[in-house]
N, C-alpha and C positions, 0 to 999 in steps of 0.2 A: 825459624825461618819459614815464611809462607809465600809461595811463588804462584803467580798467575801467568799463563801463556794465553795470548789473545790473537785471534784472527779479527782484524779491525772492521768496524762497521762500514757499510757503504754510505755515500752521502745521499742527501734527500733526492737529488736528481736521478741517481742510479736506482733507488728503490722504486721509482716510477717507470723505470725502463724494463720492459719484459725480458730483454736479452740478459741484462744483469741479474734480474731475479732468477732466471732459469739457471744461469751459470754458477752463481754463488750459493745456491742451495742444492747443488748437484752432488758435491763430494765433501766428505769430512776433511778437515785440515790435518792430514796425516803427519806433516812435518812436526807440528807442535805436539801432536799426540805421541810421537816417538820420544820426544824430549821428556814429556810428562811421565812416560813409562820408565825412563831411566831414573828420574827423580823418585818416583814411587819405589823402585827397586832399591834405592839408596836410603829409604826411610824418610825422605823429605816431603813435607806437606805441599801439595801441588793441586791446582785446578786448571781447567781449560775452558775458555769462553770463545765460542764461535759467534761473535756479535753480528757478522754479516748474515749467516743463515738464520739467526734468531730475529733479524730485522730490527736490531737495536740502533738507536742513535748513539753518537759519541758520549753525550751527556748521560744516557742510560747505562752505557758501559762504565762510565766513571762512578755512577751511583752503585753499581755492582761491586766495584773496587772498594768504595767507601764502606759498604755494608759488610764486607768480608775481611777488612783489615789486612790486606796483603802487604808484604814487605818489599817484594821485587816484582816488576812487571816485565815480561818478555813479549815483544810484538813481532810477528812474522809478516813480511811483505815482499811480494813480487814487484816488478817495476810498475805494472798497471795498478797496483794497490798502494804504491809508496806514499802518494799524497794523503791517503786515508791514514796510514801509519803516523805520518807527521801530525795530522790533526788530532788523533787520539793521544799521542805523546804530549803535545802541547796542552791538551785539555788536562791530562794527568799532572803535568808540571805546574799548572796554575793552582791546582788543588794541593799538591804535595811537592814543592820544589826539590826537596832532598831525596825523594823516592828514586832509587835506581831504575832506569828504563833501558832495557836491552833490545837492540834491533837485530833480527836475523832474517834469513830468506835470500832469494835470488838477487834482489836489488843491491843490498850491501855487499854481496859477494862479487857482483859484476861491476859495480861502480862504488867502491868503498869510499873514495875521496869525496864524491858527491854526497853520498848518504850521510857521512859524518860531518858535513858542514852544518847540519841541523843540530843545534845544541840541546834539543829536547831528548836526544839519544846520548846516554852516558857511555854505553858500550855497543860495539857492533861485533857480531859473530860472523866471520868470513869463512865460507866453505861449509862442510858438513858439521853440524853442531853437536852431534851425539857424543863425540869424543872431547868436546870442549866445555860443555855446560857445567859439569861437576867441578872442574877446575875454576871456572869463572865464578861459581858460587863460593868457592874457597877464597877467591880474591875479595869478593864482597863481604865475606865473613872475617877478613883480616888474617886468614891463615896462609895466604900465598901472595907474593908480589905480582902486580899486573904484568910486569915484563917477563915473568916466568910462565905465562899462559899463552901457548901457541894459538893462532887462529882468531885473535881478537884485535879490535881497534879500541882505543880508550883515550880519555882526555887527561892531560896533565899540564898544569900551569898554562891554561888557555891554548894548548897545542894538542893536536890529535896525533897519537902514536900508533903505528901499524906494526904489529908483531909478526914474527915469522909464521908462514902458513902451516897448518896442520896437515899431515899426510891423509890421504883418503882412507876410509875404512875398507879394508880388503875383504873381510869375511862378514857379510851382512847377516849371517845367521847368529852372530853374537849380539845383535840388537834385539831387545825385547819387543814383542808385538805392540803396536800403537795402543795407547790407553784410551780407546774409543769410549769406554764406560764413563769417562770423566765428562764427556759432552752431555748436554742437557737431555737429548732424546734423539733416537735414530729417525723419529717421525718427521723432523724438519728437513731431511734429505730426501728429495723426491725424484731424482734422476731427470734427465732430459725427457721431454714430453713424449717423443716417439721412440725412445730408446730404452724401453723397459719391458720385460716379460713378466717378472714376478716381483712382489714386494714382500719384505724389505729388500732393497738392493743397496749394497754399500761398496765402497772402493777399497782396493788393495794395491799397494805400490809394487809394480812389476819389476822395476830395475832402476838403477842409477847410472848416469853417464850414457854415452852413445858412441859407437865406433864409426858412425857415418859422418859425412862432411857437408850436409845441407847448410847453405849460407844463411838461412833465415831462422834456424832452430836454436833454441836456448837449452836443449836437453843436456848439453855438455857443460853447463855452467857449474855443475857440481863435480866436474872432472870428466875428461874425455874417455877415460877407461870405463868400459862397460862392465858393470857388476850386477849380479842378480842373486837373490837368496836361493838356496837349494830347493828342489821340488818338495822335499820333506818339510822344510820350514813353511812353505806356502800352504801345504796341505794341513799342517797343524794349526796355522793361523785361521784357515777357513773353518776347520772343525771348531775352534774356539768361538768364532763369530756365529756359527749355527747354534752352538750351545747357549751363548750369552744373549744374542739378539734375535734368534730365529731367522737368520738370513736365508733367503731362498735364491738370491742372485747376487753375483759380484761382478764388478768391472775393474779390470786391471788398468791402473794409471801408469803410463809409460809408452813410448812410441815404438818399441822394438821387442815385442814379447818373444818372438821366435828366432832370435839371433842364434841361439844354441839349439840345434835340432834335437840333440841327445837329451838335453834338459827338458825341452817341450814334450817329447815323447814320454819321458819318465813321469812328468807331471800328469799327463793324460792317463797313463797306466795306473797311477796311484788313485786318481779320481774314480776310475772304473773299479779297481780292486776294493776300495772302501765303500763304494756305492753311496756316495754322499748326496746324489740327486740334486746337485746344485747347477743352476744355469749360470753361464759366464760369457763375458765379452772381452776382447783384447785388441790392441792395436799392433799392426805389424807393417812390413814392407813387402812389395811384390817380388823382390829378389831374394827373400829368405823364406819362401813357402813353395810348396808344390802340392799337387792333387792329393797325394797320399797323406801328407801332414795335415792338410786342411780337413780331410775326411776323418782322420783320427781325432782332431780337435772337436769336430762336430759330434762324433760318437761319444766323446767324454763330456758333453754338455754345452760346448760353445755354440751359441746361436747367432752371434754377430761378430764380424771382423771389421776393424776400422783401418782404412788404408789412406796414407798421405799421398795423393796423386799430384795436387798443387797446381798443375797447369795442363792444358791440352795442346801445347805447342812444344815440339821436341827441342827447338833452339832454347827456349826458356828453361825447360827441364834440364838441359845440359848446363846452362849458365848457373842455375841454383844448386848444381852438384848433387842431383838426386841419384845419379848412378844407374839409371835404367831408362827405357824408352816407352813411348805410348804402346808399342807392340806388346811389350811384356805386361803392361797394365791391363790391356784388353784381354790378354790370355788369362790372367789371374782372376779378374773380375768375372769372366765367363765361367771359370772353374768354380768359383764360389756360388754363382747362380745355379749351376748344374748340380752341385752337391747339396744345395738347399740352405746355404749360409746367407743370412741377411748381411748385406754389405753396405757400409757407410763410408763415404769418401770425403776427404778434405781438399778443398780448393782455395787458392789465394788469388785475389784480384789486385793488380798493381805491383807485380814484381818489378825489380829495378829496371829491367829492359822491356817491360810490357809495352805493347802498342795497342791501338784499337784492333788491329788484325789479330794479334796473339790472344787478346781477351775474347774476341769472337771465337777463336779456335777453342779456347777453354770452355766456353758456354756450349758450343756445339758438341764437343767431345763428351762433356758431362751428360748431355742429353742422349747421347748415343749408347751409353753403357747401361746394363741391367742392374742399376744400383737401387738400394732401398731408401737410403737417406744421404743427404749431403750437408756439410757445413762449409759455408763460404765466408772467408774472412778477408778483410782488407790488409794488404801487406803492412806490417808494423815492425820496422827494424829495431829489435830489442838489444839493449846493452849485452855484451858478451858474445854476440853473434858476428860472423864475418861481415855481413851486410851493413851492420851498424856503423862500421868504420868508413864505408865507401858510399853510403846512400846519397850523401850530398853531391856526389859526382854525377848522379843519374837523374836528379830531379830536385824537387823542393821537399825538405825534411824538417818538420817541426819537432826537434829533439829536446826541447826544454820543458820542464815541469812534469811531464809524463802523465798528467791527468787524463789525456785523451788517448792513451795507449790501451785501447779497449778491443782492438781488432775489428771494430765496427765503425770507427771514425778514421778519416783519411789523414793520417799524420805524415804520410809520404805520398807524393804525387809524381809519377814519372814524367819526364820531359815530353811535352806535346799533349798531355792529358790534363783534366781538371778534377777537382774534388767531386763535383756534381756527376761527372761521367762515371767515376769509379763507384760511387755509392749506387747510382742507378743501374750499373751493370751487375753489381752484387745482388741487388734486389731482383733484377731480371732473371738471373740464374736461379735464384730461389723460386721465383714465381713460375717460370716455365718448367722447372723440374717437378715441383709438387702439383702442377696442374696436368702433367702427363698422364694419359690413361693408365699406362703400366704402373706408374708410381701410385696412383689412386687405388688401383686394384690390390697392390701389395699391402697398402695400409688398411683397406677395408677388411682384409683377412685378420688383422689384429684386433678388430672390434668385437670379438666374441665374448670377452669378459666385461662385467660392469666396471672394473677398475680401469681397463683400457679406454672404455667410452668416456669415463670421467676425465681421464688424463688428456684425451684428445680435445674435449670441450675446453679444458683449461688452456690448451695451446692455441686457441683461436686468436687471442690477442697477440701472442708472439708471432703467429703466422702473418697476421695483418701488418705488424710492424716490419717484418723482414721482407715482405713482398710488395706492399702497396704504397707506403710513404715514399716520397721522392727526395732525392738529395738536393742540396743547395750549394752553390759555389761560395767559397769564402776566401 
């Protein structure tokens, strides 16, 4: 049995889009790398293909499959990548109609009935796949009945059957480190253009699930229960990355790194004890940090913290259930600035109850803070989030097809606003923030190394796209 896990190609339009190019070559597809590690551990032949990062077309991905004679294909897809997964699966089925194609990832977990209407997928893995994949391969090998495999959807007599869900994995330390070595090269992952200190820089999964209740966030699609590997697990994983790939910087993927103060402090202590000399970045919330913890993180090598602020209007912040106020945001951002931590903030334009006035509040508030970077997305109600179920009550919501769920295309427009207004306000925030004297001065300090200068030159096209092009109503 020879298995291939694929992160599907972008389409031709996306490969020409500087935002898509930056995002999809930013981080390794850790989900399928975890599955590959489990198969390797079981002695099963497996490979991993990140067709998006390698800028392959679907036809080129198919040629790779032909050349290597795989028996089973697994495709991972979030909602915004689902249409790509469909295209790849259909391409495979035209070549080999009987080849089993498995779909995994957030979309089939959040909308299993929708995902399985596409008959190019023979099986869907719903929820965390690490506990399911070996049993599913036994099904495909004829050693287990499909109905005896929890956590899957499958076809039988032209009907789709949804099996019982599989419980969440409670002890993440039992999962082997992702099989990053099966990817073609670490060199195709270049990090976001202003968000790197050293290379190589690779991603590490910080946590699964989320204990908070933000209405726009899909972090809980793999289970609301917050679970995190032990500090010892993460330290061992980092040590293996340094040894195998020469990694000098890591970024933790996950929105709530510091939920457990005790665990965060233990992680920092181990980094200092082992003198790994690794730079790192992490995302957190303003209500689960304080000055002492931030200082300890910086002493242990953290140089950037990412904060989900989302809005500059307290009424909107309350509506989206962030659980804090602008006053606390201001306090923590100022702490980071005083400590010397680079701070990146995330904002959303077009919340369900956003108005012209609340969006102006967001822009002005973002400009008032001593931030180093911002990411500004258009509100995109994702399946599995509370706002997905109610978005149509607050405005116009294009929730079919999902090909425009990019966070930079206005699929949701609040009542009283237009697509053009949302896009132009997004670009205005980017433009005004990055043209601020204080922002420019922060980024000039980063230009000391040849690598940084090269990175910033590469980012000019992305900067122009984010700030200068105008939105059009549709």
